[in-house]
Chimera marker file (.cmm) of the C-alpha trace (Angstrom):
<marker_set name="trace">
<marker id="1" x="101.054" y="50.368" z="106.331" r="1" g="1" b="0" radius="0.5"/>
<marker id="2" x="104.754" y="50.413" z="107.009" r="1" g="1" b="0" radius="0.5"/>
<marker id="3" x="107.339" y="48.067" z="108.489" r="1" g="1" b="0" radius="0.5"/>
<marker id="4" x="109.954" y="49.231" z="110.972" r="1" g="1" b="0" radius="0.5"/>
<marker id="5" x="112.272" y="47.739" z="113.559" r="1" g="1" b="0" radius="0.5"/>
<marker id="6" x="110.529" y="47.211" z="116.862" r="1" g="1" b="0" radius="0.5"/>
<marker id="7" x="111.484" y="49.438" z="119.792" r="1" g="1" b="0" radius="0.5"/>
<marker id="8" x="111.338" y="48.976" z="123.539" r="1" g="1" b="0" radius="0.5"/>
<marker id="9" x="108.168" y="51.019" z="123.848" r="1" g="1" b="0" radius="0.5"/>
<marker id="10" x="106.462" y="48.542" z="121.472" r="1" g="1" b="0" radius="0.5"/>
<marker id="11" x="106.916" y="45.636" z="123.887" r="1" g="1" b="0" radius="0.5"/>
<marker id="12" x="103.509" y="45.836" z="125.657" r="1" g="1" b="0" radius="0.5"/>
<marker id="13" x="101.670" y="46.001" z="122.322" r="1" g="1" b="0" radius="0.5"/>
<marker id="14" x="103.747" y="43.151" z="120.868" r="1" g="1" b="0" radius="0.5"/>
<marker id="15" x="102.984" y="40.948" z="123.885" r="1" g="1" b="0" radius="0.5"/>
<marker id="16" x="99.288" y="41.842" z="123.539" r="1" g="1" b="0" radius="0.5"/>
<marker id="17" x="99.353" y="40.805" z="119.861" r="1" g="1" b="0" radius="0.5"/>
<marker id="18" x="101.036" y="37.498" z="120.717" r="1" g="1" b="0" radius="0.5"/>
<marker id="19" x="98.451" y="36.775" z="123.452" r="1" g="1" b="0" radius="0.5"/>
<marker id="20" x="95.682" y="37.465" z="120.945" r="1" g="1" b="0" radius="0.5"/>
<marker id="21" x="97.347" y="35.158" z="118.416" r="1" g="1" b="0" radius="0.5"/>
<marker id="22" x="97.558" y="32.315" z="120.953" r="1" g="1" b="0" radius="0.5"/>
<marker id="23" x="93.838" y="32.691" z="121.700" r="1" g="1" b="0" radius="0.5"/>
<marker id="24" x="92.990" y="32.820" z="117.975" r="1" g="1" b="0" radius="0.5"/>
<marker id="25" x="95.017" y="29.697" z="117.212" r="1" g="1" b="0" radius="0.5"/>
<marker id="26" x="93.453" y="27.771" z="120.103" r="1" g="1" b="0" radius="0.5"/>
<marker id="27" x="89.958" y="28.802" z="118.996" r="1" g="1" b="0" radius="0.5"/>
<marker id="28" x="90.640" y="27.759" z="115.381" r="1" g="1" b="0" radius="0.5"/>
<marker id="29" x="91.966" y="24.222" z="115.795" r="1" g="1" b="0" radius="0.5"/>
<marker id="30" x="95.619" y="24.992" z="116.532" r="1" g="1" b="0" radius="0.5"/>
<marker id="31" x="96.035" y="24.919" z="120.330" r="1" g="1" b="0" radius="0.5"/>
<marker id="32" x="99.462" y="23.263" z="120.286" r="1" g="1" b="0" radius="0.5"/>
<marker id="33" x="101.627" y="25.640" z="118.237" r="1" g="1" b="0" radius="0.5"/>
<marker id="34" x="102.055" y="28.418" z="120.813" r="1" g="1" b="0" radius="0.5"/>
<marker id="35" x="99.525" y="27.629" z="123.541" r="1" g="1" b="0" radius="0.5"/>
<marker id="36" x="101.154" y="25.056" z="125.830" r="1" g="1" b="0" radius="0.5"/>
<marker id="37" x="104.386" y="27.067" z="126.127" r="1" g="1" b="0" radius="0.5"/>
<marker id="38" x="102.859" y="30.583" z="125.967" r="1" g="1" b="0" radius="0.5"/>
<marker id="39" x="105.096" y="31.122" z="122.972" r="1" g="1" b="0" radius="0.5"/>
<marker id="40" x="106.899" y="33.373" z="122.358" r="1" g="1" b="0" radius="0.5"/>
<marker id="41" x="108.266" y="34.119" z="125.825" r="1" g="1" b="0" radius="0.5"/>
<marker id="42" x="108.832" y="37.753" z="126.738" r="1" g="1" b="0" radius="0.5"/>
<marker id="43" x="112.592" y="37.245" z="127.101" r="1" g="1" b="0" radius="0.5"/>
<marker id="44" x="112.790" y="36.059" z="123.472" r="1" g="1" b="0" radius="0.5"/>
<marker id="45" x="110.810" y="39.091" z="122.291" r="1" g="1" b="0" radius="0.5"/>
<marker id="46" x="113.190" y="41.310" z="124.263" r="1" g="1" b="0" radius="0.5"/>
<marker id="47" x="116.133" y="39.555" z="122.563" r="1" g="1" b="0" radius="0.5"/>
<marker id="48" x="114.555" y="40.265" z="119.155" r="1" g="1" b="0" radius="0.5"/>
<marker id="49" x="114.377" y="43.950" z="120.100" r="1" g="1" b="0" radius="0.5"/>
<marker id="50" x="117.949" y="43.993" z="121.426" r="1" g="1" b="0" radius="0.5"/>
<marker id="51" x="119.391" y="42.366" z="118.295" r="1" g="1" b="0" radius="0.5"/>
<marker id="52" x="117.352" y="44.442" z="115.854" r="1" g="1" b="0" radius="0.5"/>
<marker id="53" x="115.588" y="41.374" z="114.426" r="1" g="1" b="0" radius="0.5"/>
<marker id="54" x="112.170" y="42.233" z="115.828" r="1" g="1" b="0" radius="0.5"/>
<marker id="55" x="109.885" y="44.132" z="113.465" r="1" g="1" b="0" radius="0.5"/>
<marker id="56" x="106.438" y="45.648" z="113.621" r="1" g="1" b="0" radius="0.5"/>
<marker id="57" x="103.929" y="46.688" z="111.019" r="1" g="1" b="0" radius="0.5"/>
<marker id="58" x="102.234" y="49.977" z="111.719" r="1" g="1" b="0" radius="0.5"/>
<marker id="59" x="98.797" y="50.728" z="110.372" r="1" g="1" b="0" radius="0.5"/>
<marker id="60" x="97.676" y="54.338" z="110.829" r="1" g="1" b="0" radius="0.5"/>
<marker id="61" x="100.365" y="54.796" z="113.491" r="1" g="1" b="0" radius="0.5"/>
<marker id="62" x="99.359" y="51.774" z="115.596" r="1" g="1" b="0" radius="0.5"/>
<marker id="63" x="101.290" y="48.522" z="115.782" r="1" g="1" b="0" radius="0.5"/>
<marker id="64" x="99.172" y="45.963" z="113.911" r="1" g="1" b="0" radius="0.5"/>
<marker id="65" x="101.655" y="43.064" z="113.653" r="1" g="1" b="0" radius="0.5"/>
<marker id="66" x="104.919" y="41.784" z="115.050" r="1" g="1" b="0" radius="0.5"/>
<marker id="67" x="107.474" y="39.365" z="113.669" r="1" g="1" b="0" radius="0.5"/>
<marker id="68" x="111.100" y="38.239" z="113.692" r="1" g="1" b="0" radius="0.5"/>
<marker id="69" x="113.099" y="38.641" z="110.489" r="1" g="1" b="0" radius="0.5"/>
<marker id="70" x="116.694" y="37.777" z="109.691" r="1" g="1" b="0" radius="0.5"/>
<marker id="71" x="118.609" y="36.897" z="106.563" r="1" g="1" b="0" radius="0.5"/>
<marker id="72" x="121.916" y="35.392" z="105.563" r="1" g="1" b="0" radius="0.5"/>
<marker id="73" x="123.598" y="32.076" z="104.795" r="1" g="1" b="0" radius="0.5"/>
<marker id="74" x="122.381" y="29.103" z="106.868" r="1" g="1" b="0" radius="0.5"/>
<marker id="75" x="120.830" y="31.356" z="109.523" r="1" g="1" b="0" radius="0.5"/>
<marker id="76" x="118.220" y="28.941" z="110.877" r="1" g="1" b="0" radius="0.5"/>
<marker id="77" x="119.806" y="25.864" z="112.506" r="1" g="1" b="0" radius="0.5"/>
<marker id="78" x="116.517" y="23.933" z="112.558" r="1" g="1" b="0" radius="0.5"/>
<marker id="79" x="116.399" y="24.168" z="108.750" r="1" g="1" b="0" radius="0.5"/>
<marker id="80" x="119.610" y="22.174" z="108.318" r="1" g="1" b="0" radius="0.5"/>
<marker id="81" x="117.668" y="18.909" z="108.550" r="1" g="1" b="0" radius="0.5"/>
<marker id="82" x="114.553" y="18.610" z="106.410" r="1" g="1" b="0" radius="0.5"/>
<marker id="83" x="112.534" y="15.417" z="106.091" r="1" g="1" b="0" radius="0.5"/>
<marker id="84" x="110.202" y="14.219" z="103.339" r="1" g="1" b="0" radius="0.5"/>
<marker id="85" x="111.590" y="16.788" z="100.933" r="1" g="1" b="0" radius="0.5"/>
<marker id="86" x="114.428" y="19.211" z="100.317" r="1" g="1" b="0" radius="0.5"/>
<marker id="87" x="115.167" y="22.906" z="100.022" r="1" g="1" b="0" radius="0.5"/>
<marker id="88" x="115.342" y="24.454" z="96.563" r="1" g="1" b="0" radius="0.5"/>
<marker id="89" x="118.975" y="25.499" z="96.999" r="1" g="1" b="0" radius="0.5"/>
<marker id="90" x="121.570" y="26.390" z="99.614" r="1" g="1" b="0" radius="0.5"/>
<marker id="91" x="121.852" y="30.098" z="98.859" r="1" g="1" b="0" radius="0.5"/>
<marker id="92" x="121.410" y="32.744" z="101.592" r="1" g="1" b="0" radius="0.5"/>
<marker id="93" x="117.800" y="33.265" z="102.611" r="1" g="1" b="0" radius="0.5"/>
<marker id="94" x="115.524" y="35.276" z="104.843" r="1" g="1" b="0" radius="0.5"/>
<marker id="95" x="113.401" y="33.795" z="107.573" r="1" g="1" b="0" radius="0.5"/>
<marker id="96" x="110.309" y="35.062" z="109.358" r="1" g="1" b="0" radius="0.5"/>
<marker id="97" x="109.309" y="33.648" z="112.724" r="1" g="1" b="0" radius="0.5"/>
<marker id="98" x="106.724" y="34.563" z="115.336" r="1" g="1" b="0" radius="0.5"/>
<marker id="99" x="104.506" y="36.527" z="112.967" r="1" g="1" b="0" radius="0.5"/>
<marker id="100" x="101.214" y="37.623" z="114.491" r="1" g="1" b="0" radius="0.5"/>
<marker id="101" x="98.686" y="40.350" z="113.752" r="1" g="1" b="0" radius="0.5"/>
<marker id="102" x="96.158" y="42.282" z="115.776" r="1" g="1" b="0" radius="0.5"/>
<marker id="103" x="93.433" y="41.380" z="113.237" r="1" g="1" b="0" radius="0.5"/>
<marker id="104" x="92.664" y="45.095" z="112.916" r="1" g="1" b="0" radius="0.5"/>
<marker id="105" x="92.723" y="44.848" z="109.126" r="1" g="1" b="0" radius="0.5"/>
<marker id="106" x="92.813" y="42.069" z="106.550" r="1" g="1" b="0" radius="0.5"/>
<marker id="107" x="96.060" y="41.629" z="104.667" r="1" g="1" b="0" radius="0.5"/>
<marker id="108" x="98.492" y="42.712" z="107.383" r="1" g="1" b="0" radius="0.5"/>
<marker id="109" x="100.184" y="39.293" z="107.548" r="1" g="1" b="0" radius="0.5"/>
<marker id="110" x="100.565" y="39.193" z="103.770" r="1" g="1" b="0" radius="0.5"/>
<marker id="111" x="101.997" y="42.724" z="103.798" r="1" g="1" b="0" radius="0.5"/>
<marker id="112" x="104.630" y="41.671" z="106.367" r="1" g="1" b="0" radius="0.5"/>
<marker id="113" x="105.632" y="38.536" z="104.460" r="1" g="1" b="0" radius="0.5"/>
<marker id="114" x="105.811" y="40.384" z="101.151" r="1" g="1" b="0" radius="0.5"/>
<marker id="115" x="108.001" y="43.050" z="102.767" r="1" g="1" b="0" radius="0.5"/>
<marker id="116" x="110.355" y="40.385" z="104.149" r="1" g="1" b="0" radius="0.5"/>
<marker id="117" x="110.564" y="38.642" z="100.778" r="1" g="1" b="0" radius="0.5"/>
<marker id="118" x="111.366" y="41.958" z="99.080" r="1" g="1" b="0" radius="0.5"/>
<marker id="119" x="114.366" y="42.334" z="101.405" r="1" g="1" b="0" radius="0.5"/>
<marker id="120" x="116.032" y="39.114" z="100.295" r="1" g="1" b="0" radius="0.5"/>
<marker id="121" x="114.298" y="37.401" z="97.348" r="1" g="1" b="0" radius="0.5"/>
<marker id="122" x="114.681" y="33.964" z="98.947" r="1" g="1" b="0" radius="0.5"/>
<marker id="123" x="112.720" y="32.986" z="102.039" r="1" g="1" b="0" radius="0.5"/>
<marker id="124" x="112.109" y="29.990" z="104.204" r="1" g="1" b="0" radius="0.5"/>
<marker id="125" x="109.399" y="29.761" z="106.819" r="1" g="1" b="0" radius="0.5"/>
<marker id="126" x="107.667" y="27.033" z="108.787" r="1" g="1" b="0" radius="0.5"/>
<marker id="127" x="104.342" y="26.514" z="110.472" r="1" g="1" b="0" radius="0.5"/>
<marker id="128" x="102.500" y="23.945" z="112.542" r="1" g="1" b="0" radius="0.5"/>
<marker id="129" x="100.421" y="21.362" z="110.607" r="1" g="1" b="0" radius="0.5"/>
<marker id="130" x="97.311" y="22.611" z="112.429" r="1" g="1" b="0" radius="0.5"/>
<marker id="131" x="97.894" y="26.248" z="111.408" r="1" g="1" b="0" radius="0.5"/>
<marker id="132" x="95.691" y="26.143" z="108.330" r="1" g="1" b="0" radius="0.5"/>
<marker id="133" x="95.281" y="29.938" z="108.065" r="1" g="1" b="0" radius="0.5"/>
<marker id="134" x="99.074" y="30.360" z="107.806" r="1" g="1" b="0" radius="0.5"/>
<marker id="135" x="99.360" y="27.490" z="105.331" r="1" g="1" b="0" radius="0.5"/>
<marker id="136" x="96.694" y="29.128" z="103.163" r="1" g="1" b="0" radius="0.5"/>
<marker id="137" x="98.442" y="32.500" z="103.350" r="1" g="1" b="0" radius="0.5"/>
<marker id="138" x="101.797" y="30.999" z="102.375" r="1" g="1" b="0" radius="0.5"/>
<marker id="139" x="100.244" y="29.195" z="99.404" r="1" g="1" b="0" radius="0.5"/>
<marker id="140" x="98.487" y="32.404" z="98.318" r="1" g="1" b="0" radius="0.5"/>
<marker id="141" x="101.827" y="34.254" z="98.424" r="1" g="1" b="0" radius="0.5"/>
<marker id="142" x="103.591" y="31.640" z="96.296" r="1" g="1" b="0" radius="0.5"/>
<marker id="143" x="105.478" y="29.707" z="98.968" r="1" g="1" b="0" radius="0.5"/>
<marker id="144" x="105.976" y="26.032" z="98.192" r="1" g="1" b="0" radius="0.5"/>
<marker id="145" x="105.802" y="23.353" z="100.877" r="1" g="1" b="0" radius="0.5"/>
<marker id="146" x="109.209" y="21.659" z="100.846" r="1" g="1" b="0" radius="0.5"/>
<marker id="147" x="109.083" y="19.085" z="103.667" r="1" g="1" b="0" radius="0.5"/>
<marker id="148" x="109.072" y="18.798" z="107.446" r="1" g="1" b="0" radius="0.5"/>
<marker id="149" x="111.420" y="20.317" z="109.994" r="1" g="1" b="0" radius="0.5"/>
<marker id="150" x="111.586" y="20.017" z="113.777" r="1" g="1" b="0" radius="0.5"/>
<marker id="151" x="112.049" y="22.789" z="116.318" r="1" g="1" b="0" radius="0.5"/>
<marker id="152" x="113.625" y="22.624" z="119.771" r="1" g="1" b="0" radius="0.5"/>
<marker id="153" x="110.726" y="24.334" z="121.548" r="1" g="1" b="0" radius="0.5"/>
<marker id="154" x="108.257" y="21.456" z="121.307" r="1" g="1" b="0" radius="0.5"/>
<marker id="155" x="107.857" y="17.932" z="119.887" r="1" g="1" b="0" radius="0.5"/>
<marker id="156" x="105.506" y="18.898" z="117.058" r="1" g="1" b="0" radius="0.5"/>
<marker id="157" x="106.770" y="18.761" z="113.455" r="1" g="1" b="0" radius="0.5"/>
<marker id="158" x="106.473" y="21.833" z="111.251" r="1" g="1" b="0" radius="0.5"/>
<marker id="159" x="105.683" y="22.161" z="107.572" r="1" g="1" b="0" radius="0.5"/>
<marker id="160" x="108.606" y="23.922" z="105.876" r="1" g="1" b="0" radius="0.5"/>
<marker id="161" x="107.996" y="26.391" z="103.040" r="1" g="1" b="0" radius="0.5"/>
<marker id="162" x="110.275" y="28.208" z="100.645" r="1" g="1" b="0" radius="0.5"/>
<marker id="163" x="110.015" y="30.896" z="97.988" r="1" g="1" b="0" radius="0.5"/>
<marker id="164" x="112.630" y="32.341" z="95.656" r="1" g="1" b="0" radius="0.5"/>
<marker id="165" x="112.498" y="35.085" z="93.073" r="1" g="1" b="0" radius="0.5"/>
<marker id="166" x="113.319" y="32.589" z="90.371" r="1" g="1" b="0" radius="0.5"/>
<marker id="167" x="110.569" y="30.150" z="91.331" r="1" g="1" b="0" radius="0.5"/>
<link id1="1" id2="2" r="1" g="1" b="0" radius="0.2"/>
<link id1="2" id2="3" r="1" g="1" b="0" radius="0.2"/>
<link id1="3" id2="4" r="1" g="1" b="0" radius="0.2"/>
<link id1="4" id2="5" r="1" g="1" b="0" radius="0.2"/>
<link id1="5" id2="6" r="1" g="1" b="0" radius="0.2"/>
<link id1="6" id2="7" r="1" g="1" b="0" radius="0.2"/>
<link id1="7" id2="8" r="1" g="1" b="0" radius="0.2"/>
<link id1="8" id2="9" r="1" g="1" b="0" radius="0.2"/>
<link id1="9" id2="10" r="1" g="1" b="0" radius="0.2"/>
<link id1="10" id2="11" r="1" g="1" b="0" radius="0.2"/>
<link id1="11" id2="12" r="1" g="1" b="0" radius="0.2"/>
<link id1="12" id2="13" r="1" g="1" b="0" radius="0.2"/>
<link id1="13" id2="14" r="1" g="1" b="0" radius="0.2"/>
<link id1="14" id2="15" r="1" g="1" b="0" radius="0.2"/>
<link id1="15" id2="16" r="1" g="1" b="0" radius="0.2"/>
<link id1="16" id2="17" r="1" g="1" b="0" radius="0.2"/>
<link id1="17" id2="18" r="1" g="1" b="0" radius="0.2"/>
<link id1="18" id2="19" r="1" g="1" b="0" radius="0.2"/>
<link id1="19" id2="20" r="1" g="1" b="0" radius="0.2"/>
<link id1="20" id2="21" r="1" g="1" b="0" radius="0.2"/>
<link id1="21" id2="22" r="1" g="1" b="0" radius="0.2"/>
<link id1="22" id2="23" r="1" g="1" b="0" radius="0.2"/>
<link id1="23" id2="24" r="1" g="1" b="0" radius="0.2"/>
<link id1="24" id2="25" r="1" g="1" b="0" radius="0.2"/>
<link id1="25" id2="26" r="1" g="1" b="0" radius="0.2"/>
<link id1="26" id2="27" r="1" g="1" b="0" radius="0.2"/>
<link id1="27" id2="28" r="1" g="1" b="0" radius="0.2"/>
<link id1="28" id2="29" r="1" g="1" b="0" radius="0.2"/>
<link id1="29" id2="30" r="1" g="1" b="0" radius="0.2"/>
<link id1="30" id2="31" r="1" g="1" b="0" radius="0.2"/>
<link id1="31" id2="32" r="1" g="1" b="0" radius="0.2"/>
<link id1="32" id2="33" r="1" g="1" b="0" radius="0.2"/>
<link id1="33" id2="34" r="1" g="1" b="0" radius="0.2"/>
<link id1="34" id2="35" r="1" g="1" b="0" radius="0.2"/>
<link id1="35" id2="36" r="1" g="1" b="0" radius="0.2"/>
<link id1="36" id2="37" r="1" g="1" b="0" radius="0.2"/>
<link id1="37" id2="38" r="1" g="1" b="0" radius="0.2"/>
<link id1="38" id2="39" r="1" g="1" b="0" radius="0.2"/>
<link id1="39" id2="40" r="1" g="1" b="0" radius="0.2"/>
<link id1="40" id2="41" r="1" g="1" b="0" radius="0.2"/>
<link id1="41" id2="42" r="1" g="1" b="0" radius="0.2"/>
<link id1="42" id2="43" r="1" g="1" b="0" radius="0.2"/>
<link id1="43" id2="44" r="1" g="1" b="0" radius="0.2"/>
<link id1="44" id2="45" r="1" g="1" b="0" radius="0.2"/>
<link id1="45" id2="46" r="1" g="1" b="0" radius="0.2"/>
<link id1="46" id2="47" r="1" g="1" b="0" radius="0.2"/>
<link id1="47" id2="48" r="1" g="1" b="0" radius="0.2"/>
<link id1="48" id2="49" r="1" g="1" b="0" radius="0.2"/>
<link id1="49" id2="50" r="1" g="1" b="0" radius="0.2"/>
<link id1="50" id2="51" r="1" g="1" b="0" radius="0.2"/>
<link id1="51" id2="52" r="1" g="1" b="0" radius="0.2"/>
<link id1="52" id2="53" r="1" g="1" b="0" radius="0.2"/>
<link id1="53" id2="54" r="1" g="1" b="0" radius="0.2"/>
<link id1="54" id2="55" r="1" g="1" b="0" radius="0.2"/>
<link id1="55" id2="56" r="1" g="1" b="0" radius="0.2"/>
<link id1="56" id2="57" r="1" g="1" b="0" radius="0.2"/>
<link id1="57" id2="58" r="1" g="1" b="0" radius="0.2"/>
<link id1="58" id2="59" r="1" g="1" b="0" radius="0.2"/>
<link id1="59" id2="60" r="1" g="1" b="0" radius="0.2"/>
<link id1="60" id2="61" r="1" g="1" b="0" radius="0.2"/>
<link id1="61" id2="62" r="1" g="1" b="0" radius="0.2"/>
<link id1="62" id2="63" r="1" g="1" b="0" radius="0.2"/>
<link id1="63" id2="64" r="1" g="1" b="0" radius="0.2"/>
<link id1="64" id2="65" r="1" g="1" b="0" radius="0.2"/>
<link id1="65" id2="66" r="1" g="1" b="0" radius="0.2"/>
<link id1="66" id2="67" r="1" g="1" b="0" radius="0.2"/>
<link id1="67" id2="68" r="1" g="1" b="0" radius="0.2"/>
<link id1="68" id2="69" r="1" g="1" b="0" radius="0.2"/>
<link id1="69" id2="70" r="1" g="1" b="0" radius="0.2"/>
<link id1="70" id2="71" r="1" g="1" b="0" radius="0.2"/>
<link id1="71" id2="72" r="1" g="1" b="0" radius="0.2"/>
<link id1="72" id2="73" r="1" g="1" b="0" radius="0.2"/>
<link id1="73" id2="74" r="1" g="1" b="0" radius="0.2"/>
<link id1="74" id2="75" r="1" g="1" b="0" radius="0.2"/>
<link id1="75" id2="76" r="1" g="1" b="0" radius="0.2"/>
<link id1="76" id2="77" r="1" g="1" b="0" radius="0.2"/>
<link id1="77" id2="78" r="1" g="1" b="0" radius="0.2"/>
<link id1="78" id2="79" r="1" g="1" b="0" radius="0.2"/>
<link id1="79" id2="80" r="1" g="1" b="0" radius="0.2"/>
<link id1="80" id2="81" r="1" g="1" b="0" radius="0.2"/>
<link id1="81" id2="82" r="1" g="1" b="0" radius="0.2"/>
<link id1="82" id2="83" r="1" g="1" b="0" radius="0.2"/>
<link id1="83" id2="84" r="1" g="1" b="0" radius="0.2"/>
<link id1="84" id2="85" r="1" g="1" b="0" radius="0.2"/>
<link id1="85" id2="86" r="1" g="1" b="0" radius="0.2"/>
<link id1="86" id2="87" r="1" g="1" b="0" radius="0.2"/>
<link id1="87" id2="88" r="1" g="1" b="0" radius="0.2"/>
<link id1="88" id2="89" r="1" g="1" b="0" radius="0.2"/>
<link id1="89" id2="90" r="1" g="1" b="0" radius="0.2"/>
<link id1="90" id2="91" r="1" g="1" b="0" radius="0.2"/>
<link id1="91" id2="92" r="1" g="1" b="0" radius="0.2"/>
<link id1="92" id2="93" r="1" g="1" b="0" radius="0.2"/>
<link id1="93" id2="94" r="1" g="1" b="0" radius="0.2"/>
<link id1="94" id2="95" r="1" g="1" b="0" radius="0.2"/>
<link id1="95" id2="96" r="1" g="1" b="0" radius="0.2"/>
<link id1="96" id2="97" r="1" g="1" b="0" radius="0.2"/>
<link id1="97" id2="98" r="1" g="1" b="0" radius="0.2"/>
<link id1="98" id2="99" r="1" g="1" b="0" radius="0.2"/>
<link id1="99" id2="100" r="1" g="1" b="0" radius="0.2"/>
<link id1="100" id2="101" r="1" g="1" b="0" radius="0.2"/>
<link id1="101" id2="102" r="1" g="1" b="0" radius="0.2"/>
<link id1="102" id2="103" r="1" g="1" b="0" radius="0.2"/>
<link id1="103" id2="104" r="1" g="1" b="0" radius="0.2"/>
<link id1="104" id2="105" r="1" g="1" b="0" radius="0.2"/>
<link id1="105" id2="106" r="1" g="1" b="0" radius="0.2"/>
<link id1="106" id2="107" r="1" g="1" b="0" radius="0.2"/>
<link id1="107" id2="108" r="1" g="1" b="0" radius="0.2"/>
<link id1="108" id2="109" r="1" g="1" b="0" radius="0.2"/>
<link id1="109" id2="110" r="1" g="1" b="0" radius="0.2"/>
<link id1="110" id2="111" r="1" g="1" b="0" radius="0.2"/>
<link id1="111" id2="112" r="1" g="1" b="0" radius="0.2"/>
<link id1="112" id2="113" r="1" g="1" b="0" radius="0.2"/>
<link id1="113" id2="114" r="1" g="1" b="0" radius="0.2"/>
<link id1="114" id2="115" r="1" g="1" b="0" radius="0.2"/>
<link id1="115" id2="116" r="1" g="1" b="0" radius="0.2"/>
<link id1="116" id2="117" r="1" g="1" b="0" radius="0.2"/>
<link id1="117" id2="118" r="1" g="1" b="0" radius="0.2"/>
<link id1="118" id2="119" r="1" g="1" b="0" radius="0.2"/>
<link id1="119" id2="120" r="1" g="1" b="0" radius="0.2"/>
<link id1="120" id2="121" r="1" g="1" b="0" radius="0.2"/>
<link id1="121" id2="122" r="1" g="1" b="0" radius="0.2"/>
<link id1="122" id2="123" r="1" g="1" b="0" radius="0.2"/>
<link id1="123" id2="124" r="1" g="1" b="0" radius="0.2"/>
<link id1="124" id2="125" r="1" g="1" b="0" radius="0.2"/>
<link id1="125" id2="126" r="1" g="1" b="0" radius="0.2"/>
<link id1="126" id2="127" r="1" g="1" b="0" radius="0.2"/>
<link id1="127" id2="128" r="1" g="1" b="0" radius="0.2"/>
<link id1="128" id2="129" r="1" g="1" b="0" radius="0.2"/>
<link id1="129" id2="130" r="1" g="1" b="0" radius="0.2"/>
<link id1="130" id2="131" r="1" g="1" b="0" radius="0.2"/>
<link id1="131" id2="132" r="1" g="1" b="0" radius="0.2"/>
<link id1="132" id2="133" r="1" g="1" b="0" radius="0.2"/>
<link id1="133" id2="134" r="1" g="1" b="0" radius="0.2"/>
<link id1="134" id2="135" r="1" g="1" b="0" radius="0.2"/>
<link id1="135" id2="136" r="1" g="1" b="0" radius="0.2"/>
<link id1="136" id2="137" r="1" g="1" b="0" radius="0.2"/>
<link id1="137" id2="138" r="1" g="1" b="0" radius="0.2"/>
<link id1="138" id2="139" r="1" g="1" b="0" radius="0.2"/>
<link id1="139" id2="140" r="1" g="1" b="0" radius="0.2"/>
<link id1="140" id2="141" r="1" g="1" b="0" radius="0.2"/>
<link id1="141" id2="142" r="1" g="1" b="0" radius="0.2"/>
<link id1="142" id2="143" r="1" g="1" b="0" radius="0.2"/>
<link id1="143" id2="144" r="1" g="1" b="0" radius="0.2"/>
<link id1="144" id2="145" r="1" g="1" b="0" radius="0.2"/>
<link id1="145" id2="146" r="1" g="1" b="0" radius="0.2"/>
<link id1="146" id2="147" r="1" g="1" b="0" radius="0.2"/>
<link id1="147" id2="148" r="1" g="1" b="0" radius="0.2"/>
<link id1="148" id2="149" r="1" g="1" b="0" radius="0.2"/>
<link id1="149" id2="150" r="1" g="1" b="0" radius="0.2"/>
<link id1="150" id2="151" r="1" g="1" b="0" radius="0.2"/>
<link id1="151" id2="152" r="1" g="1" b="0" radius="0.2"/>
<link id1="152" id2="153" r="1" g="1" b="0" radius="0.2"/>
<link id1="153" id2="154" r="1" g="1" b="0" radius="0.2"/>
<link id1="154" id2="155" r="1" g="1" b="0" radius="0.2"/>
<link id1="155" id2="156" r="1" g="1" b="0" radius="0.2"/>
<link id1="156" id2="157" r="1" g="1" b="0" radius="0.2"/>
<link id1="157" id2="158" r="1" g="1" b="0" radius="0.2"/>
<link id1="158" id2="159" r="1" g="1" b="0" radius="0.2"/>
<link id1="159" id2="160" r="1" g="1" b="0" radius="0.2"/>
<link id1="160" id2="161" r="1" g="1" b="0" radius="0.2"/>
<link id1="161" id2="162" r="1" g="1" b="0" radius="0.2"/>
<link id1="162" id2="163" r="1" g="1" b="0" radius="0.2"/>
<link id1="163" id2="164" r="1" g="1" b="0" radius="0.2"/>
<link id1="164" id2="165" r="1" g="1" b="0" radius="0.2"/>
<link id1="165" id2="166" r="1" g="1" b="0" radius="0.2"/>
<link id1="166" id2="167" r="1" g="1" b="0" radius="0.2"/>
</marker_set>
């Protein structure tokens, strides 16, 4: 497997992966995270491609996952306010959003998150309280639940996670 920046020709496959992820989440007790808004919208995926923050994981030459990745100081505005907890520190961090896999092989999501962490050594990520598979993956990879954040896209709180090289 390998990670690369997403390209325009990847868009149909990325949208297919996101549609599959919405169906999977709805079928596994998490219909609210992406379902009601058909998240992520195509225009946001196109913006990820345009800005170079959209990534794909290829497995045997086929796109098997898609995600957003960025890093820097205070890059995620929704992470400025955290409830029922706190972040480990205020240093620059990486963030992954909109991660989804084709389910073609086990371990693709972990591979993507480990790649992102290797780029920065300090990551923050969030997920819906009903997204138990993602919560389990984050715990397996050593992410610590730090509190609750809120996003602009919907009224549902998100569990916030963080991992640093030192932790």
